[in-house]
C-alpha positions in Angstrom: -7.3 -21.4 35.1 -4.7 -22.2 37.7 -3.1 -24.9 36.1 -2.7 -23.2 32.8 -1.6 -20.3 35.1 1.2 -22.5 36.5 2.0 -23.9 33.1 2.6 -20.3 31.8 4.5 -19.1 34.8 7.0 -22.6 33.5 6.9 -22.3 30.1 7.5 -18.3 30.4 10.9 -19.2 32.5 12.1 -21.7 30.3 11.5 -19.2 27.2 13.3 -17.1 29.0 16.3 -19.1 30.3 16.1 -21.0 26.8 16.1 -18.5 23.6 16.6 -21.1 21.1 16.6 -25.0 20.2 18.4 -26.9 17.7 18.3 -30.2 16.4 19.7 -32.2 13.5 17.8 -33.8 10.8 18.9 -36.6 8.4 17.8 -36.5 4.8 18.1 -39.8 2.4 19.9 -38.1 -0.8 20.1 -41.1 -2.5 19.3 -44.8 -2.4 20.8 -47.2 -4.8 20.1 -50.8 -2.9 23.6 -50.9 -0.8 24.5 -47.2 -0.9 23.0 -44.7 0.6 23.8 -41.2 1.1 22.4 -38.8 3.8 22.7 -35.4 4.4 22.5 -33.6 8.0 20.9 -31.1 8.7 21.3 -28.6 11.4 18.0 -26.4 12.3 17.0 -24.1 14.9 14.3 -22.4 16.3 14.3 -19.2 18.0 11.9 -16.7 19.4 12.9 -12.8 21.2 13.0 -13.1 25.1 9.9 -10.3 25.5 8.0 -13.6 24.7 8.9 -15.7 27.8 8.4 -12.4 29.7 4.6 -11.8 27.9 3.8 -15.9 29.1 4.9 -15.2 32.8 2.6 -12.1 32.9 -0.4 -13.7 31.3 0.3 -16.9 33.6 0.2 -14.6 36.8 -3.4 -12.9 35.5 -4.6 -16.5 35.4 -3.7 -17.4 38.6 -5.2 -13.8 40.0 -8.3 -14.5 38.1 -8.4 -18.1 39.5 -8.1 -16.9 42.8 -10.6 -13.8 42.9 -13.6 -16.6 42.2 
């Protein structure tokens, strides 16, 4: 449980620092032999900052619960 707690704390800190992730996908529109048309699309995944705080608190809870055993 200690390892899970440490991972949750690290993930929570990263979620507070980085509130979203941006990435680009490329989709093939037309493929006619040597002619190819592609479309690039920007995507974003975001989460509220309180989720990082909850992950940190849960991780601390796991670490404390492991020490009590």
